[in-house]
N, C-alpha and C positions, 0 to 999 in steps of 0.2 A: 565643339560643335559649331559649324558655320552659322553665324548670326542671321544671315538672310534666310537660310532654310529653317532655322529655328523659329523665326517670326512667321514665316509662311505656314509651317506646321501648326503653330499655336493658333493662328487665325482660322485656318481651315478646321482644326479640331474643335475650337470654341463654337464655330458655326454649326458643325455637325451635331455636337452635344446639345446645343440650344434648340435647334429645329426638331430634333428627334426625342427630346426630353430624356437624354442620356442613353437611349438605346443604341445610337451609333457614336462611337468615339468615347463613350463614357467608361470604357474599360480598355486598358492597354496592357495586355499580358495579364499579370496577376494584380494589377493596380486599378483601382476605381478613381475616376477623375471628377472633380468639381470645378466650377468656374467662379473665380473671385471677380466681382463687379465693383469697380470704384471709379471715382472721378479724380483726376490728377489735381493735386492741391496747387500746383504752380501753373499748369497749362489749362485746366478746366476740361481737358479731353477725357472722354469715357474710355475705360480700359476693361477688357475681359481677359482674364488669365486662367487657362486650364492648368490644373495641377493635381497630382496624385494626392489622395487624402486617406486618412485612416480614422477609425472611430474608437473612442475609449470612453467608457461610461456614457454620458449623454452629450458628449461633445465631439466635434470633428477636429482633427489636427493635420497639419501639413509640415513638411520638412523644407526649410528654405535653403536647399543645397545649391541652387543655381548651377547644377551639373558640375559641382566642384570648382567653379571659377573663383578667382580671388576676390571679386566684388559681390556684395549681396545683390539680389535681384531688386529691380525698381519697386515691385509690388511690396516687398518686405519693408523697404525704406519708407514707403508711403504709410503702411500700417503702423509703424512706430509713431507717426505723427497724427494719423487719423484712424483710430482703431475701429470705428463703426463702418462696416461695409455690408454688402449683400453677397451671399454665396448661393450658387445655383447647384442643386443636387437633384439629379433625375428630373429635371424640369421644374422643380419647386424652388421658388425664390425665398431665401431665408435671411432676414436681417440678423446680423450677428455682431458681437463685439470681439475683437481679437486681442490676444495677449500672448506674451512670450512665456513658454514653459521654463522653469528654473529648477535647479537642484534635483531632488529625488523625483519630482514629476518628470523633469527632462530625461533622466536616466530610464525611467519606466517607459516613456513614450518612444525614446530612441530604440530601446530593445524591441518594442512592438514593430516599429518601422523596419528595422534591419532584419527581423525574422521573416517579414513578408517581402522585403525588397533589399537583398544584400548589396545591391549596387551603391547604396548610401555609404557603406564602408569604404568603397573605392573613391567616392566623391570626397569623403573626409580626408583620405590620404593625399588627394590632389591639391588641397588648399591648406594654408596656414591659419585661415580664419576659423572662428567658432561657427558651426552650422546651427542656426537657430531653429527652434520648433515653435510654430505658431498654433495656438489653440483658439478655435472659434466657439463661442458660447452664446 
């Protein structure tokens, strides 16, 4: 996907989700979208990243697929170093702690994600890297 258009789409989508409290842009096809809010640890710049999310038990989780690209997304790399962030879900700002799913939990959450959005299987075929799953609690 063209990087320019991707950034443009993400910026417009974040804005629409934020001002409409999730009513506009909060759902793309079968996927619901949350916004990860964080401050860059090196730049100090504020970031808002819209990303599809899923629910399991009492937690949200996201797939760090980066559309099957070879590199992890910047937001994922940030969360590895600074796990406490805010997610915006339907206009509600929620302070959360992120962690990476492993082993059986990973397999369970991956199955949930691909059952709702099979494109993740395609993204997995496109890259040699492990596609992380991030849980927000």
